[in-house]
PDB file of N, CA, C and O in Angstrom:
ATOM      1  N   MET A   1     131.638 -60.009 118.722  1.00  0.00           N
ATOM      2  CA  MET A   1     131.368 -59.490 116.995  1.00  0.00           C
ATOM      3  C   MET A   1     130.615 -58.480 118.131  1.00  0.00           C
ATOM      4  O   MET A   1     130.071 -58.371 119.229  1.00  0.00           O
ATOM      5  N   ALA A   2     131.331 -57.488 116.179  1.00  0.00           N
ATOM      6  CA  ALA A   2     130.253 -56.561 116.377  1.00  0.00           C
ATOM      7  C   ALA A   2     129.122 -56.180 116.354  1.00  0.00           C
ATOM      8  O   ALA A   2     128.519 -57.215 116.637  1.00  0.00           O
ATOM      9  N   ARG A   3     128.054 -55.080 116.155  1.00  0.00           N
ATOM     10  CA  ARG A   3     127.082 -55.037 115.304  1.00  0.00           C
ATOM     11  C   ARG A   3     127.532 -53.662 115.252  1.00  0.00           C
ATOM     12  O   ARG A   3     128.131 -52.914 116.024  1.00  0.00           O
ATOM     13  N   VAL A   4     126.669 -53.510 113.185  1.00  0.00           N
ATOM     14  CA  VAL A   4     127.657 -51.948 112.642  1.00  0.00           C
ATOM     15  C   VAL A   4     126.235 -51.100 112.063  1.00  0.00           C
ATOM     16  O   VAL A   4     125.327 -51.754 111.549  1.00  0.00           O
ATOM     17  N   LEU A   5     126.138 -49.632 112.194  1.00  0.00           N
ATOM     18  CA  LEU A   5     124.622 -49.897 111.514  1.00  0.00           C
ATOM     19  C   LEU A   5     125.027 -48.603 110.602  1.00  0.00           C
ATOM     20  O   LEU A   5     125.170 -47.487 111.102  1.00  0.00           O
ATOM     21  N   VAL A   6     125.193 -48.868 109.231  1.00  0.00           N
ATOM     22  CA  VAL A   6     125.056 -47.925 108.446  1.00  0.00           C
ATOM     23  C   VAL A   6     123.994 -47.632 107.788  1.00  0.00           C
ATOM     24  O   VAL A   6     123.184 -48.411 107.285  1.00  0.00           O
ATOM     25  N   VAL A   7     123.996 -45.611 107.791  1.00  0.00           N
ATOM     26  CA  VAL A   7     122.872 -45.512 107.319  1.00  0.00           C
ATOM     27  C   VAL A   7     123.071 -44.700 106.404  1.00  0.00           C
ATOM     28  O   VAL A   7     124.064 -44.050 106.730  1.00  0.00           O
ATOM     29  N   VAL A   8     122.292 -44.011 104.425  1.00  0.00           N
ATOM     30  CA  VAL A   8     123.178 -43.756 103.455  1.00  0.00           C
ATOM     31  C   VAL A   8     121.362 -42.871 103.682  1.00  0.00           C
ATOM     32  O   VAL A   8     120.376 -43.448 104.140  1.00  0.00           O
ATOM     33  N   ILE A   9     121.401 -41.579 103.263  1.00  0.00           N
ATOM     34  CA  ILE A   9     120.312 -40.786 102.859  1.00  0.00           C
ATOM     35  C   ILE A   9     119.755 -40.219 101.811  1.00  0.00           C
ATOM     36  O   ILE A   9     118.664 -39.689 101.601  1.00  0.00           O
ATOM     37  N   THR A  10     121.088 -40.511 100.937  1.00  0.00           N
ATOM     38  CA  THR A  10     120.952 -40.023  99.524  1.00  0.00           C
ATOM     39  C   THR A  10     121.193 -41.171  98.986  1.00  0.00           C
ATOM     40  O   THR A  10     122.168 -41.827  99.354  1.00  0.00           O
ATOM     41  N   PRO A  11     120.371 -41.597  98.050  1.00  0.00           N
ATOM     42  CA  PRO A  11     119.951 -42.350  97.491  1.00  0.00           C
ATOM     43  C   PRO A  11     120.983 -42.871  96.045  1.00  0.00           C
ATOM     44  O   PRO A  11     121.008 -43.939  95.434  1.00  0.00           O
ATOM     45  N   ALA A  12     121.714 -41.670  95.875  1.00  0.00           N
ATOM     46  CA  ALA A  12     122.668 -41.701  94.825  1.00  0.00           C
ATOM     47  C   ALA A  12     124.183 -42.528  94.968  1.00  0.00           C
ATOM     48  O   ALA A  12     124.942 -42.418  95.930  1.00  0.00           O
ATOM     49  N   GLU A  13     124.431 -43.467  93.631  1.00  0.00           N
ATOM     50  CA  GLU A  13     125.428 -44.133  93.562  1.00  0.00           C
ATOM     51  C   GLU A  13     127.052 -43.742  94.226  1.00  0.00           C
ATOM     52  O   GLU A  13     127.951 -44.260  94.888  1.00  0.00           O
ATOM     53  N   GLY A  14     126.828 -42.918  93.781  1.00  0.00           N
ATOM     54  CA  GLY A  14     128.427 -42.034  94.980  1.00  0.00           C
ATOM     55  C   GLY A  14     128.175 -42.323  96.071  1.00  0.00           C
ATOM     56  O   GLY A  14     129.100 -42.910  96.633  1.00  0.00           O
ATOM     57  N   HIS A  15     127.189 -42.151  96.729  1.00  0.00           N
ATOM     58  CA  HIS A  15     127.622 -42.942  98.174  1.00  0.00           C
ATOM     59  C   HIS A  15     127.147 -44.011  99.059  1.00  0.00           C
ATOM     60  O   HIS A  15     127.448 -44.094 100.250  1.00  0.00           O
ATOM     61  N   VAL A  16     126.407 -44.809  98.433  1.00  0.00           N
ATOM     62  CA  VAL A  16     126.909 -45.819  98.290  1.00  0.00           C
ATOM     63  C   VAL A  16     127.255 -46.964  97.933  1.00  0.00           C
ATOM     64  O   VAL A  16     126.770 -47.898  98.572  1.00  0.00           O
ATOM     65  N   ASN A  17     128.007 -47.209  97.036  1.00  0.00           N
ATOM     66  CA  ASN A  17     129.047 -47.706  95.901  1.00  0.00           C
ATOM     67  C   ASN A  17     130.215 -47.809  97.349  1.00  0.00           C
ATOM     68  O   ASN A  17     130.258 -48.742  98.151  1.00  0.00           O
ATOM     69  N   PRO A  18     130.836 -46.914  97.357  1.00  0.00           N
ATOM     70  CA  PRO A  18     131.902 -47.027  98.492  1.00  0.00           C
ATOM     71  C   PRO A  18     131.758 -47.951  99.749  1.00  0.00           C
ATOM     72  O   PRO A  18     132.588 -48.739 100.203  1.00  0.00           O
ATOM     73  N   SER A  19     130.335 -47.621 100.258  1.00  0.00           N
ATOM     74  CA  SER A  19     130.591 -47.742 101.579  1.00  0.00           C
ATOM     75  C   SER A  19     130.465 -50.200 100.954  1.00  0.00           C
ATOM     76  O   SER A  19     131.098 -50.952 101.695  1.00  0.00           O
ATOM     77  N   LEU A  20     130.059 -50.536 100.330  1.00  0.00           N
ATOM     78  CA  LEU A  20     129.338 -51.635  99.913  1.00  0.00           C
ATOM     79  C   LEU A  20     131.004 -52.563 100.074  1.00  0.00           C
ATOM     80  O   LEU A  20     130.930 -53.648 100.649  1.00  0.00           O
ATOM     81  N   GLY A  21     132.568 -52.058  99.515  1.00  0.00           N
ATOM     82  CA  GLY A  21     133.332 -52.242  99.849  1.00  0.00           C
ATOM     83  C   GLY A  21     133.721 -53.088 101.446  1.00  0.00           C
ATOM     84  O   GLY A  21     134.217 -54.173 101.750  1.00  0.00           O
ATOM     85  N   LEU A  22     133.106 -51.740 102.290  1.00  0.00           N
ATOM     86  CA  LEU A  22     133.493 -51.434 103.369  1.00  0.00           C
ATOM     87  C   LEU A  22     132.385 -52.518 104.750  1.00  0.00           C
ATOM     88  O   LEU A  22     132.554 -52.902 105.907  1.00  0.00           O
ATOM     89  N   VAL A  23     131.549 -52.594 103.938  1.00  0.00           N
ATOM     90  CA  VAL A  23     130.366 -53.389 104.341  1.00  0.00           C
ATOM     91  C   VAL A  23     131.142 -55.016 104.643  1.00  0.00           C
ATOM     92  O   VAL A  23     131.601 -55.682 105.571  1.00  0.00           O
ATOM     93  N   THR A  24     130.896 -55.086 103.072  1.00  0.00           N
ATOM     94  CA  THR A  24     131.371 -57.429 102.614  1.00  0.00           C
ATOM     95  C   THR A  24     132.951 -57.118 103.335  1.00  0.00           C
ATOM     96  O   THR A  24     133.685 -57.821 102.640  1.00  0.00           O
ATOM     97  N   GLN A  25     133.687 -56.540 104.196  1.00  0.00           N
ATOM     98  CA  GLN A  25     134.865 -56.659 104.603  1.00  0.00           C
ATOM     99  C   GLN A  25     134.562 -56.996 105.746  1.00  0.00           C
ATOM    100  O   GLN A  25     134.908 -58.069 106.240  1.00  0.00           O
ATOM    101  N   LEU A  26     133.626 -55.811 106.538  1.00  0.00           N
ATOM    102  CA  LEU A  26     133.110 -56.531 108.212  1.00  0.00           C
ATOM    103  C   LEU A  26     132.595 -57.187 108.173  1.00  0.00           C
ATOM    104  O   LEU A  26     132.753 -57.856 109.194  1.00  0.00           O
ATOM    105  N   ILE A  27     131.553 -57.791 107.256  1.00  0.00           N
ATOM    106  CA  ILE A  27     130.751 -59.188 107.260  1.00  0.00           C
ATOM    107  C   ILE A  27     131.722 -60.181 106.908  1.00  0.00           C
ATOM    108  O   ILE A  27     131.139 -61.229 107.187  1.00  0.00           O
ATOM    109  N   ASP A  28     133.091 -60.543 106.369  1.00  0.00           N
ATOM    110  CA  ASP A  28     133.445 -61.424 105.977  1.00  0.00           C
ATOM    111  C   ASP A  28     134.702 -61.401 107.429  1.00  0.00           C
ATOM    112  O   ASP A  28     135.459 -62.287 107.826  1.00  0.00           O
ATOM    113  N   ASN A  29     134.493 -60.097 107.883  1.00  0.00           N
ATOM    114  CA  ASN A  29     135.311 -60.458 109.401  1.00  0.00           C
ATOM    115  C   ASN A  29     134.546 -60.921 110.362  1.00  0.00           C
ATOM    116  O   ASN A  29     135.128 -61.405 111.333  1.00  0.00           O
ATOM    117  N   GLY A  30     132.779 -60.893 110.349  1.00  0.00           N
ATOM    118  CA  GLY A  30     132.593 -61.738 111.707  1.00  0.00           C
ATOM    119  C   GLY A  30     131.194 -60.685 111.450  1.00  0.00           C
ATOM    120  O   GLY A  30     130.025 -61.068 111.401  1.00  0.00           O
ATOM    121  N   GLU A  31     131.517 -59.755 111.356  1.00  0.00           N
ATOM    122  CA  GLU A  31     130.656 -58.378 111.837  1.00  0.00           C
ATOM    123  C   GLU A  31     128.933 -58.512 111.248  1.00  0.00           C
ATOM    124  O   GLU A  31     128.545 -58.853 110.130  1.00  0.00           O
ATOM    125  N   GLU A  32     128.266 -58.174 112.251  1.00  0.00           N
ATOM    126  CA  GLU A  32     126.782 -58.270 112.218  1.00  0.00           C
ATOM    127  C   GLU A  32     126.690 -56.509 111.532  1.00  0.00           C
ATOM    128  O   GLU A  32     127.066 -55.519 112.160  1.00  0.00           O
ATOM    129  N   VAL A  33     126.022 -56.487 109.944  1.00  0.00           N
ATOM    130  CA  VAL A  33     126.489 -55.041 109.973  1.00  0.00           C
ATOM    131  C   VAL A  33     124.339 -54.923 109.333  1.00  0.00           C
ATOM    132  O   VAL A  33     123.756 -55.888 108.838  1.00  0.00           O
ATOM    133  N   VAL A  34     123.671 -53.527 109.575  1.00  0.00           N
ATOM    134  CA  VAL A  34     122.427 -53.325 109.271  1.00  0.00           C
ATOM    135  C   VAL A  34     122.767 -52.095 108.522  1.00  0.00           C
ATOM    136  O   VAL A  34     123.786 -51.427 108.698  1.00  0.00           O
ATOM    137  N   TYR A  35     121.611 -51.804 107.482  1.00  0.00           N
ATOM    138  CA  TYR A  35     122.969 -50.729 106.254  1.00  0.00           C
ATOM    139  C   TYR A  35     120.790 -50.587 105.603  1.00  0.00           C
ATOM    140  O   TYR A  35     120.092 -51.325 104.908  1.00  0.00           O
ATOM    141  N   VAL A  36     120.544 -49.360 106.281  1.00  0.00           N
ATOM    142  CA  VAL A  36     119.720 -48.163 105.774  1.00  0.00           C
ATOM    143  C   VAL A  36     119.283 -47.716 104.754  1.00  0.00           C
ATOM    144  O   VAL A  36     119.784 -46.597 104.855  1.00  0.00           O
ATOM    145  N   CYS A  37     118.741 -47.685 103.834  1.00  0.00           N
ATOM    146  CA  CYS A  37     119.339 -46.825 102.374  1.00  0.00           C
ATOM    147  C   CYS A  37     117.915 -46.682 102.235  1.00  0.00           C
ATOM    148  O   CYS A  37     116.994 -46.638 103.050  1.00  0.00           O
ATOM    149  N   ALA A  38     118.013 -46.597 100.459  1.00  0.00           N
ATOM    150  CA  ALA A  38     116.537 -46.368 100.010  1.00  0.00           C
ATOM    151  C   ALA A  38     116.339 -47.367  99.200  1.00  0.00           C
ATOM    152  O   ALA A  38     117.319 -47.967  98.758  1.00  0.00           O
ATOM    153  N   GLU A  39     115.117 -47.724  98.863  1.00  0.00           N
ATOM    154  CA  GLU A  39     114.933 -48.969  97.994  1.00  0.00           C
ATOM    155  C   GLU A  39     115.462 -49.914  97.122  1.00  0.00           C
ATOM    156  O   GLU A  39     115.568 -51.138  97.044  1.00  0.00           O
ATOM    157  N   GLU A  40     115.823 -48.693  96.355  1.00  0.00           N
ATOM    158  CA  GLU A  40     116.400 -48.769  94.688  1.00  0.00           C
ATOM    159  C   GLU A  40     117.775 -49.167  94.961  1.00  0.00           C
ATOM    160  O   GLU A  40     118.406 -49.715  94.056  1.00  0.00           O
ATOM    161  N   ASN A  41     118.168 -49.018  95.780  1.00  0.00           N
ATOM    162  CA  ASN A  41     119.801 -50.311  96.413  1.00  0.00           C
ATOM    163  C   ASN A  41     120.028 -51.898  97.209  1.00  0.00           C
ATOM    164  O   ASN A  41     121.033 -52.559  97.467  1.00  0.00           O
ATOM    165  N   ARG A  42     118.614 -52.100  97.425  1.00  0.00           N
ATOM    166  CA  ARG A  42     118.728 -53.215  98.043  1.00  0.00           C
ATOM    167  C   ARG A  42     119.487 -54.049  97.327  1.00  0.00           C
ATOM    168  O   ARG A  42     120.470 -54.498  97.916  1.00  0.00           O
ATOM    169  N   SER A  43     119.265 -54.466  95.950  1.00  0.00           N
ATOM    170  CA  SER A  43     119.641 -55.647  95.581  1.00  0.00           C
ATOM    171  C   SER A  43     121.574 -55.360  95.675  1.00  0.00           C
ATOM    172  O   SER A  43     121.989 -56.043  96.611  1.00  0.00           O
ATOM    173  N   ARG A  44     122.041 -55.049  95.401  1.00  0.00           N
ATOM    174  CA  ARG A  44     123.338 -54.343  95.735  1.00  0.00           C
ATOM    175  C   ARG A  44     123.584 -54.554  96.787  1.00  0.00           C
ATOM    176  O   ARG A  44     124.532 -55.336  96.844  1.00  0.00           O
ATOM    177  N   ILE A  45     123.063 -54.135  98.153  1.00  0.00           N
ATOM    178  CA  ILE A  45     123.586 -54.103  99.394  1.00  0.00           C
ATOM    179  C   ILE A  45     123.238 -55.401  99.853  1.00  0.00           C
ATOM    180  O   ILE A  45     124.028 -55.880 100.666  1.00  0.00           O
ATOM    181  N   GLU A  46     121.809 -56.408  99.395  1.00  0.00           N
ATOM    182  CA  GLU A  46     121.773 -58.089 100.006  1.00  0.00           C
ATOM    183  C   GLU A  46     123.195 -58.477  99.424  1.00  0.00           C
ATOM    184  O   GLU A  46     123.803 -59.212 100.202  1.00  0.00           O
ATOM    185  N   GLN A  47     123.925 -58.159  98.195  1.00  0.00           N
ATOM    186  CA  GLN A  47     124.294 -59.474  97.697  1.00  0.00           C
ATOM    187  C   GLN A  47     126.243 -58.856  98.874  1.00  0.00           C
ATOM    188  O   GLN A  47     127.318 -59.159  98.356  1.00  0.00           O
ATOM    189  N   THR A  48     126.239 -58.235  99.998  1.00  0.00           N
ATOM    190  CA  THR A  48     126.944 -57.756 100.753  1.00  0.00           C
ATOM    191  C   THR A  48     126.689 -59.092 101.800  1.00  0.00           C
ATOM    192  O   THR A  48     127.468 -59.833 102.399  1.00  0.00           O
ATOM    193  N   GLY A  49     125.272 -59.019 101.715  1.00  0.00           N
ATOM    194  CA  GLY A  49     125.018 -60.348 103.165  1.00  0.00           C
ATOM    195  C   GLY A  49     124.848 -59.134 104.398  1.00  0.00           C
ATOM    196  O   GLY A  49     124.912 -59.446 105.587  1.00  0.00           O
ATOM    197  N   ALA A  50     124.676 -58.047 104.051  1.00  0.00           N
ATOM    198  CA  ALA A  50     124.591 -57.276 105.329  1.00  0.00           C
ATOM    199  C   ALA A  50     122.672 -57.249 105.097  1.00  0.00           C
ATOM    200  O   ALA A  50     122.058 -57.191 104.032  1.00  0.00           O
ATOM    201  N   LEU A  51     121.969 -57.330 106.891  1.00  0.00           N
ATOM    202  CA  LEU A  51     120.891 -56.739 106.889  1.00  0.00           C
ATOM    203  C   LEU A  51     120.181 -55.314 106.258  1.00  0.00           C
ATOM    204  O   LEU A  51     120.780 -54.244 106.367  1.00  0.00           O
ATOM    205  N   LEU A  52     119.036 -55.393 105.683  1.00  0.00           N
ATOM    206  CA  LEU A  52     118.224 -54.552 106.054  1.00  0.00           C
ATOM    207  C   LEU A  52     116.841 -54.309 106.439  1.00  0.00           C
ATOM    208  O   LEU A  52     116.480 -53.177 106.762  1.00  0.00           O
TER     209      LEU A  52
END
C-alpha cells in the first residue's frame, strides 16, 4: 500500500474537482490518501474516503 499526499492550496472548484476522481480511484485500489485543502471543500473530500 502506498501513501499519497494531495495538497491543493487554491480552494477553487476547478482545482479540487479534477482531483476527486483520482483520489477515489487510489482509495478503491487500497492506497492511503491524505488530502490537504481549504475547509470549504471538506465534505466533498470526505466522500472520497481520504484522510484530512
